[in-house]
C-alpha positions, 0 to 999 in steps of 0.5 A: 491858971499859971500852967495854962499861961505857960502852955500858951507861951510854949505853944506860941514859941514852938509855932514861931520856931517853926515859922523861922525854920520855914523862913530860913528854908525859903531864904536858902532857895534864893541864890546869892550868886554862888552855886548851891545844891539848894538852888535846885531843891524846888525842881520837880522831874517827871519820873515814870509819869510822876512828878518827883523832887530832883533829890530823889532822882539825882545827886546834886553837887557843887563843882566850883563857886559857879558850877553845879553837877547833877548826876542822875541815878539812871542815865535815862532820866537826864533829859527829863531832869534838864527839862525840869530845871528849865521848866523851874524857871531858875534862869539856869541852862543845863548842859548834857554830856551824856553822863551828867548835867553841868550847870553854869550859874551866871553872875547876877546882874544888879537888876536881878540882885534887886529882884532877889532882895524883893523876893527875900523881903516878901518871904520875910513879910510872909514869916512875920504874918505867920508870927502875928497870926500865932500872936493872935491865936495866943491872945484868943486863948488868953481871952478864953482864960479870962472868961474862966476866971483869969484876973485883969492884971494877969491878963495884961501881963500875959498879953505883954509876954505874948507881945515880947515873944512876938517882938523877939521872933520878928527881930530874928526874921529881920536879922535873917533878912538883913544877912541875906540882903547883904549876901545877895547885894555883895558882888 
């Protein structure tokens, strides 16, 4: 029984680590006023009649704190990349100089900062929902063990351990959100 409980704890921790990693990835896509190649990570480009991630058709780099450079592998896709960036609705306007795209990242307004904080908060709530779903799955597995002969005391201890693991990951999500909120709201 102890091995089964440890397996449940390990599985819960592993699932929660994946939720945290996904949450961090989503937070990195929310810009905080500084230019970052990850800002374009969700951009899809029509490339030979197939929607392709921008990273597969171009190199995205930072020129300075407010400027991104998109250097395509083939010059023929410059206009398609520009269209993909505009269609992604990121509020960015790429400038085509015939060789590469230059994207000036505008400074964030107070209203836009609040919107980004709301978006980050929504992502943190989604991550917490995932962690709570993982907790529910672990508790269901513990209840199955009770039917297989797990004692009442061991079941209570296991439920407490699952709750402690869940609280630990919820607190990590809150910490990441607070750091991102501070980063977004800093002018």
